[in-house]
C-alpha positions, 0 to 999 in steps of 0.5 A: 078141404079147409080152404075149399070146403064150402064147395064140397059140402052137399048141405048147409052144416048148421041146417037142422032137420028134426024129421031126419035125426040119426039117419044112418050113412047112405047115398043121401047122407054119406056120414049120416045125420046127428041128433038134430038131423044135420048132415055129419059129412058137411059138418066134418068138412066145415070143422076142418077150417076151425081145427086148422085155424086154431092149430096154426094160430096157436102154434104161431103164438107159441112159436113167436113168444117161445122163440123170443123168451128162449133167445133171451134166456140162452143169450144173456143167461144169469138171472134172466135165464133163471127167471124165464126158465123157472117159469117155463118149468112151472108151466111144463109141470102142469099137464097141458090140457089142465093148464089150457082149461085154467086159461079158458076158465079165466078167458071165457069160451070161444074160438079166439080164447081157445087159440090164446089158451093153447098157444100159451101152454105150448110156449115152454116147448119152443123156449127150451128148444131155442135156449138149448140151441143158442147155448151151444151156438153162441160161443162159435167163432162167427158169433164172437166175430159179430160181437167184436165188429160191434153188432147189436145183441138183437142183430146177433140173435136174429141174424146170426144165431136164430137162422141156425135154429130154424130147422129144429123149430120148423119140425117142432112147429109142424108136430105142434100143430097136431098137438094143438088140434088134439087140445082143440078137440079136447076143449071142444069135447069138454064144452070149453072150445068152439060154441054151437052152432059152429061145427068142431070135431071135439064138440061133435064128439062131446055132444054125441057121446050119449049115442055111442051105441045107438048111433055110433056114426055120430062119433066115428067120423069126427073121431076119424077126422081128428085121427087122420089130421093128427097123423098127417101132421106127425108124418109131415113133421117126421118127413121134414126132420129127415129132409132138413136134419143131415144127421138123420140121412143115411 
């Protein structure tokens, strides 16, 4: 839907029709229309690409930075480990949505700023996973052998150690996308994420919350889109964990 959505939308998602506001779901408008007469079905479809773009991009940022920081902390230990992990602990002590709001206040509104903010608040999770895995792997014989034959630290980390952490990172990244989608919706609900007239599920919920009783369809369908997407990525993460981790197999 995110890729081929423009071929599925029966109406222009941002086209307003003030003569047809709050139309109930019907054959003409499957999900009804909103307070500006825009087709909700088209806007929900259009919002798919924005939510997934933010989710995938934010996880890519968090995964890249978190992996590097976790690898440095776990491999070198000492002061480097202490400094990096205490910073990660401070970030983890603050609720992710509040930290994201703080970053958004500093960076400003917009989809690109939302990607950066959500990516930054997710870094500690990946850093801790990588650090913990490296601490248990770096003493193995093949790592010591790589050191003896003169491999550089960067080669040992990225060629001999990180491939053994990859399965855990893939599963966590998949689950992280669902959390990023939720954070995107939360920022949009608060008016800090994607700005009008672009369609984004959280923004649609935020702008329709005053019509929860008079026009509940304006909230139900964006809410269902968020729920289904988050559930889908959670199930995908569980499936990948069962497929990749031999300990979880019966």
